[in-house]
C-alpha positions in Angstrom: 32.1 29.0 71.4 30.1 31.7 70.0 31.2 34.2 72.9 34.9 33.1 72.3 34.5 33.9 68.5 32.9 37.2 69.4 35.6 38.0 71.7 38.4 37.1 69.2 36.6 39.4 66.5 36.5 42.4 68.8 40.1 41.9 69.9 41.2 41.7 66.4 39.1 44.5 65.1 40.7 46.7 68.0 44.2 45.6 67.0 43.7 46.1 63.3 43.5 49.8 64.1 47.2 49.9 64.9 49.0 52.4 62.6 52.2 50.6 62.9 53.0 48.2 60.1 54.6 44.8 60.4 56.1 43.3 57.3 56.2 39.5 56.9 56.9 37.5 53.9 56.2 40.5 51.6 52.9 41.3 53.2 51.9 44.1 55.6 49.8 43.8 58.6 48.7 46.1 61.5 51.5 45.3 63.8 49.7 44.2 67.0 47.0 42.4 65.1 49.7 40.2 63.5 51.6 39.7 66.7 48.3 38.7 68.5 47.6 36.1 65.8 51.2 34.7 66.3 51.0 34.6 70.0 47.4 32.7 69.8 49.2 30.3 67.4 52.1 29.7 69.7 49.9 29.2 72.6 48.1 26.4 70.7 51.4 24.8 69.7 52.6 24.9 73.2 49.3 23.8 74.9 46.9 22.1 72.4 44.3 21.8 75.2 44.6 25.4 76.3 41.8 26.7 78.6 39.3 29.4 77.2 41.0 31.9 79.5 44.4 31.2 78.1 43.1 31.4 74.5 41.4 34.8 75.2 44.5 36.1 77.1 46.7 35.1 74.1 44.5 37.1 71.6 44.5 40.4 73.9 47.9 40.1 75.7 49.0 43.4 74.1 45.8 45.0 72.9 46.1 48.6 72.0 49.9 48.5 72.9 50.5 51.6 70.5 48.3 53.7 72.7 50.8 54.1 75.5 54.2 55.1 73.8 57.5 54.2 75.5 58.7 57.6 74.6 56.0 59.0 77.0 58.0 57.6 79.9 61.5 58.5 81.2 64.7 56.9 79.7 66.4 54.1 81.8 65.2 51.0 83.6 62.8 52.6 86.0 61.0 54.3 83.1 60.8 51.3 81.1 59.5 49.1 84.1 56.8 51.8 84.9 55.8 51.7 81.2 55.6 48.0 81.1 53.4 48.0 84.4 51.1 50.6 83.1 50.8 48.7 79.7 50.0 45.6 81.5 47.0 47.2 83.5 45.9 49.0 80.3 45.8 45.8 78.4 43.9 44.0 81.3 41.3 46.9 81.4 40.7 46.8 77.6 40.2 43.1 77.7 37.8 43.3 80.7 35.7 46.0 78.8 35.5 43.8 75.6 34.8 40.6 77.5 32.1 42.2 79.6 30.6 43.5 76.3 30.5 40.1 74.8 28.9 38.5 77.9 31.7 36.7 79.9 31.2 36.6 83.6 33.6 38.2 86.2 35.2 34.8 87.2 36.3 34.0 83.6 37.4 37.6 83.1 39.5 37.4 86.3 41.3 34.4 84.9 42.1 36.3 81.7 43.3 39.3 83.7 45.6 37.1 85.8 47.3 35.8 82.6 47.5 39.1 80.9 49.2 40.6 84.0 51.5 37.6 84.0 50.7 36.9 87.8 52.5 33.9 89.4 54.9 33.3 86.6 56.8 30.0 87.0 54.2 28.7 89.4 51.0 29.0 87.2 51.3 26.7 84.2 48.9 29.0 82.1 51.1 32.1 82.8 54.2 30.1 82.1 52.7 29.0 78.7 52.0 32.7 77.9 55.5 33.7 78.8 57.0 31.0 76.5 54.8 32.2 73.7 55.7 35.7 74.0 59.3 34.9 73.9 58.9 32.6 70.8 56.9 35.3 68.9 59.9 37.7 69.7 62.5 35.0 68.5 60.6 34.0 65.4 59.3 37.5 64.1 61.4 40.1 65.8 64.7 38.9 67.0 66.6 38.8 63.6 65.9 42.5 62.9 66.5 43.4 66.6 69.8 41.9 67.0 71.2 43.7 63.8 70.4 47.0 65.6 72.0 46.5 68.8 75.5 45.7 70.2 76.4 42.0 71.0 76.4 42.7 74.8 72.9 44.2 74.8 71.3 41.5 72.5 73.0 38.6 74.7 71.7 40.2 77.9 68.1 40.6 76.5 68.2 37.0 75.3 69.3 35.8 78.6 66.5 37.5 80.4 63.9 36.2 78.0 65.3 32.6 78.2 65.2 32.8 82.0 61.5 33.6 81.9 60.9 30.6 79.7 60.9 26.9 80.9 62.4 23.8 79.3 59.3 23.1 77.2 59.7 26.7 75.8 63.5 26.3 75.3 62.8 23.2 73.1 60.7 25.2 70.8 63.1 28.2 70.7 66.0 25.9 69.7 63.8 24.5 66.8 63.4 27.9 65.0 65.7 28.9 62.2 68.3 31.6 62.9 70.9 33.4 61.0 74.5 32.3 62.0 75.1 35.5 63.9 71.6 35.3 65.7 72.2 31.7 66.6 75.6 32.5 68.0 74.1 35.2 70.4 71.4 32.5 71.5 74.3 30.1 72.4 76.2 32.6 74.3 73.1 33.5 76.3 72.4 29.8 77.1 76.0 29.4 78.3 75.2 32.2 80.8 72.1 30.2 82.0 74.2 27.0 82.6 
């Protein structure tokens, strides 16, 4: 348990250096620190008996995300996918460095990397839990602001992709969240496209 606590502390210290600010309930937080804590909380809600590897992965899933800017890649889908892939590898590398420093063995680190890189989604329950949690963090903390800045077609398309990544367990939690009338209507439209 001491190694786990030490790893969390190091992950949190790293993410607290994010200069991007996230405002929530009239308080300000370093963005990736706030989102990492919320991801960890969602993982525990979805899987109260989560393994050590899953808990570690939840706290470092997007560690240092601000260090590789989307703007440094070309516009369009190819540029976006390349950025996402490079980010995943960066997160896994940063996590490995910290976990080695804390004293975790390579087997445990490999389990964390598998989850961070989202390998075998839909077939690996831990990776699926992580994907559910990531989508729920977006829906709870970022979606309402997001949908006001984009046209309906784009919002519904992104929601459809997010909901497709989730499983039925994740959908139950997603539908239990509170949304604005317009936000909920977009989710309902996206769900119709999945039917």
